[in-house]
Biotite code that builds the C-alpha atoms (Angstrom):
import biotite.structure as struc

atoms = struc.array([
    struc.Atom([-152.938, -28.100, -81.042], chain_id="A", res_id=1, res_name="MET", atom_name="CA", element="C"),
    struc.Atom([-152.352, -30.947, -78.499], chain_id="A", res_id=2, res_name="GLU", atom_name="CA", element="C"),
    struc.Atom([-149.460, -31.911, -76.210], chain_id="A", res_id=3, res_name="TYR", atom_name="CA", element="C"),
    struc.Atom([-148.538, -35.346, -75.243], chain_id="A", res_id=4, res_name="LYS", atom_name="CA", element="C"),
    struc.Atom([-147.780, -35.786, -70.667], chain_id="A", res_id=5, res_name="ILE", atom_name="CA", element="C"),
    struc.Atom([-145.134, -38.458, -70.121], chain_id="A", res_id=6, res_name="TYR", atom_name="CA", element="C"),
    struc.Atom([-144.115, -39.664, -66.544], chain_id="A", res_id=7, res_name="ASN", atom_name="CA", element="C"),
    struc.Atom([-140.253, -38.037, -65.869], chain_id="A", res_id=8, res_name="ASN", atom_name="CA", element="C"),
    struc.Atom([-139.245, -40.999, -65.007], chain_id="A", res_id=9, res_name="GLU", atom_name="CA", element="C"),
    struc.Atom([-140.149, -44.052, -67.070], chain_id="A", res_id=10, res_name="SER", atom_name="CA", element="C"),
    struc.Atom([-140.924, -42.312, -70.533], chain_id="A", res_id=11, res_name="GLY", atom_name="CA", element="C"),
    struc.Atom([-144.705, -43.925, -69.602], chain_id="A", res_id=12, res_name="GLU", atom_name="CA", element="C"),
    struc.Atom([-147.286, -41.461, -71.568], chain_id="A", res_id=13, res_name="LEU", atom_name="CA", element="C"),
    struc.Atom([-150.182, -39.860, -69.037], chain_id="A", res_id=14, res_name="LEU", atom_name="CA", element="C"),
    struc.Atom([-151.890, -38.321, -71.720], chain_id="A", res_id=15, res_name="GLY", atom_name="CA", element="C"),
    struc.Atom([-152.952, -35.583, -73.937], chain_id="A", res_id=16, res_name="ALA", atom_name="CA", element="C"),
    struc.Atom([-153.774, -32.500, -73.407], chain_id="A", res_id=17, res_name="ILE", atom_name="CA", element="C"),
    struc.Atom([-154.999, -29.579, -75.817], chain_id="A", res_id=18, res_name="ASN", atom_name="CA", element="C"),
    struc.Atom([-153.782, -25.372, -75.968], chain_id="A", res_id=19, res_name="ASP", atom_name="CA", element="C"),
    struc.Atom([-156.494, -23.828, -72.927], chain_id="A", res_id=20, res_name="THR", atom_name="CA", element="C"),
    struc.Atom([-154.691, -26.074, -70.647], chain_id="A", res_id=21, res_name="GLU", atom_name="CA", element="C"),
    struc.Atom([-151.084, -26.580, -71.706], chain_id="A", res_id=22, res_name="MET", atom_name="CA", element="C"),
    struc.Atom([-151.696, -22.227, -71.329], chain_id="A", res_id=23, res_name="ALA", atom_name="CA", element="C"),
    struc.Atom([-152.611, -22.914, -67.457], chain_id="A", res_id=24, res_name="SER", atom_name="CA", element="C"),
    struc.Atom([-150.534, -25.423, -66.779], chain_id="A", res_id=25, res_name="LEU", atom_name="CA", element="C"),
    struc.Atom([-147.204, -23.121, -67.643], chain_id="A", res_id=26, res_name="THR", atom_name="CA", element="C"),
    struc.Atom([-148.513, -19.901, -66.369], chain_id="A", res_id=27, res_name="SER", atom_name="CA", element="C"),
    struc.Atom([-149.800, -20.980, -63.027], chain_id="A", res_id=28, res_name="LEU", atom_name="CA", element="C"),
    struc.Atom([-146.691, -23.245, -63.093], chain_id="A", res_id=29, res_name="LEU", atom_name="CA", element="C"),
    struc.Atom([-143.439, -22.299, -62.102], chain_id="A", res_id=30, res_name="GLU", atom_name="CA", element="C"),
    struc.Atom([-140.786, -22.919, -65.644], chain_id="A", res_id=31, res_name="GLU", atom_name="CA", element="C"),
    struc.Atom([-137.141, -22.249, -64.852], chain_id="A", res_id=32, res_name="GLU", atom_name="CA", element="C"),
    struc.Atom([-135.814, -21.112, -68.284], chain_id="A", res_id=33, res_name="SER", atom_name="CA", element="C"),
    struc.Atom([-138.013, -20.576, -71.442], chain_id="A", res_id=34, res_name="ALA", atom_name="CA", element="C"),
    struc.Atom([-136.551, -23.842, -72.153], chain_id="A", res_id=35, res_name="GLU", atom_name="CA", element="C"),
    struc.Atom([-138.370, -26.084, -69.434], chain_id="A", res_id=36, res_name="ASP", atom_name="CA", element="C"),
    struc.Atom([-140.849, -28.017, -70.073], chain_id="A", res_id=37, res_name="ARG", atom_name="CA", element="C"),
    struc.Atom([-140.691, -30.955, -67.072], chain_id="A", res_id=38, res_name="ASP", atom_name="CA", element="C"),
    struc.Atom([-142.691, -30.066, -64.039], chain_id="A", res_id=39, res_name="TYR", atom_name="CA", element="C"),
    struc.Atom([-142.713, -31.378, -60.275], chain_id="A", res_id=40, res_name="TYR", atom_name="CA", element="C"),
    struc.Atom([-146.117, -32.379, -59.042], chain_id="A", res_id=41, res_name="ILE", atom_name="CA", element="C"),
    struc.Atom([-147.672, -33.013, -56.142], chain_id="A", res_id=42, res_name="THR", atom_name="CA", element="C"),
    struc.Atom([-151.104, -33.602, -54.721], chain_id="A", res_id=43, res_name="ALA", atom_name="CA", element="C"),
    struc.Atom([-150.753, -30.286, -53.054], chain_id="A", res_id=44, res_name="ASP", atom_name="CA", element="C"),
    struc.Atom([-149.978, -29.186, -56.940], chain_id="A", res_id=45, res_name="THR", atom_name="CA", element="C"),
    struc.Atom([-152.670, -30.532, -57.987], chain_id="A", res_id=46, res_name="VAL", atom_name="CA", element="C"),
    struc.Atom([-154.821, -28.692, -55.762], chain_id="A", res_id=47, res_name="ASP", atom_name="CA", element="C"),
    struc.Atom([-153.541, -25.358, -56.903], chain_id="A", res_id=48, res_name="TYR", atom_name="CA", element="C"),
    struc.Atom([-154.724, -26.164, -60.116], chain_id="A", res_id=49, res_name="LEU", atom_name="CA", element="C"),
    struc.Atom([-158.089, -27.227, -59.910], chain_id="A", res_id=50, res_name="GLU", atom_name="CA", element="C"),
    struc.Atom([-158.518, -24.357, -57.139], chain_id="A", res_id=51, res_name="ALA", atom_name="CA", element="C"),
    struc.Atom([-156.782, -21.417, -59.799], chain_id="A", res_id=52, res_name="ASN", atom_name="CA", element="C"),
    struc.Atom([-159.208, -23.271, -62.838], chain_id="A", res_id=53, res_name="GLY", atom_name="CA", element="C"),
    struc.Atom([-157.371, -25.492, -64.165], chain_id="A", res_id=54, res_name="ALA", atom_name="CA", element="C"),
    struc.Atom([-159.591, -27.652, -66.844], chain_id="A", res_id=55, res_name="ASP", atom_name="CA", element="C"),
    struc.Atom([-160.650, -30.215, -64.716], chain_id="A", res_id=56, res_name="ALA", atom_name="CA", element="C"),
    struc.Atom([-159.265, -33.052, -67.205], chain_id="A", res_id=57, res_name="ALA", atom_name="CA", element="C"),
    struc.Atom([-156.127, -31.878, -66.948], chain_id="A", res_id=58, res_name="LEU", atom_name="CA", element="C"),
    struc.Atom([-156.821, -31.376, -62.839], chain_id="A", res_id=59, res_name="VAL", atom_name="CA", element="C"),
    struc.Atom([-157.915, -35.317, -63.143], chain_id="A", res_id=60, res_name="ALA", atom_name="CA", element="C"),
    struc.Atom([-154.746, -36.525, -65.297], chain_id="A", res_id=61, res_name="LEU", atom_name="CA", element="C"),
    struc.Atom([-152.084, -35.338, -63.476], chain_id="A", res_id=62, res_name="LEU", atom_name="CA", element="C"),
    struc.Atom([-154.745, -36.471, -60.050], chain_id="A", res_id=63, res_name="ARG", atom_name="CA", element="C"),
    struc.Atom([-153.831, -39.795, -61.594], chain_id="A", res_id=64, res_name="LYS", atom_name="CA", element="C"),
    struc.Atom([-150.278, -38.703, -62.626], chain_id="A", res_id=65, res_name="ALA", atom_name="CA", element="C"),
    struc.Atom([-149.159, -38.085, -58.686], chain_id="A", res_id=66, res_name="VAL", atom_name="CA", element="C"),
    struc.Atom([-151.906, -41.521, -57.635], chain_id="A", res_id=67, res_name="GLY", atom_name="CA", element="C"),
    struc.Atom([-150.915, -42.234, -54.561], chain_id="A", res_id=68, res_name="GLY", atom_name="CA", element="C"),
    struc.Atom([-147.003, -41.226, -54.842], chain_id="A", res_id=69, res_name="ALA", atom_name="CA", element="C"),
    struc.Atom([-145.738, -37.853, -52.672], chain_id="A", res_id=70, res_name="ASP", atom_name="CA", element="C"),
    struc.Atom([-144.734, -35.591, -56.152], chain_id="A", res_id=71, res_name="GLY", atom_name="CA", element="C"),
    struc.Atom([-143.983, -37.122, -60.462], chain_id="A", res_id=72, res_name="VAL", atom_name="CA", element="C"),
    struc.Atom([-141.462, -35.146, -61.980], chain_id="A", res_id=73, res_name="GLU", atom_name="CA", element="C"),
    struc.Atom([-143.862, -34.834, -66.302], chain_id="A", res_id=74, res_name="ILE", atom_name="CA", element="C"),
    struc.Atom([-142.326, -33.858, -69.176], chain_id="A", res_id=75, res_name="ARG", atom_name="CA", element="C"),
    struc.Atom([-144.768, -32.702, -72.242], chain_id="A", res_id=76, res_name="TRP", atom_name="CA", element="C"),
    struc.Atom([-143.954, -31.907, -75.814], chain_id="A", res_id=77, res_name="SER", atom_name="CA", element="C"),
    struc.Atom([-145.579, -31.774, -78.751], chain_id="A", res_id=78, res_name="ARG", atom_name="CA", element="C"),
    struc.Atom([-147.946, -34.162, -80.084], chain_id="A", res_id=79, res_name="ALA", atom_name="CA", element="C"),
    struc.Atom([-147.433, -34.447, -84.003], chain_id="A", res_id=80, res_name="GLY", atom_name="CA", element="C"),
])
């Protein structure tokens, strides 16, 4: 299965991730509920994911999404 990651504010597609990358994202970050599909990502969040074994492609996608901003709200959806 593939998942698409979007900038929640602009709606811009940031990229796609696979099941393994999605598992890293959902297991390492706090969800407010079972239906929660968005996260606020900062540079520190990306560093945390990287330090805890998240896939390099996921880390790169999120690092690019944050860019020089303080943080970015992302959301995910199942592709297809």
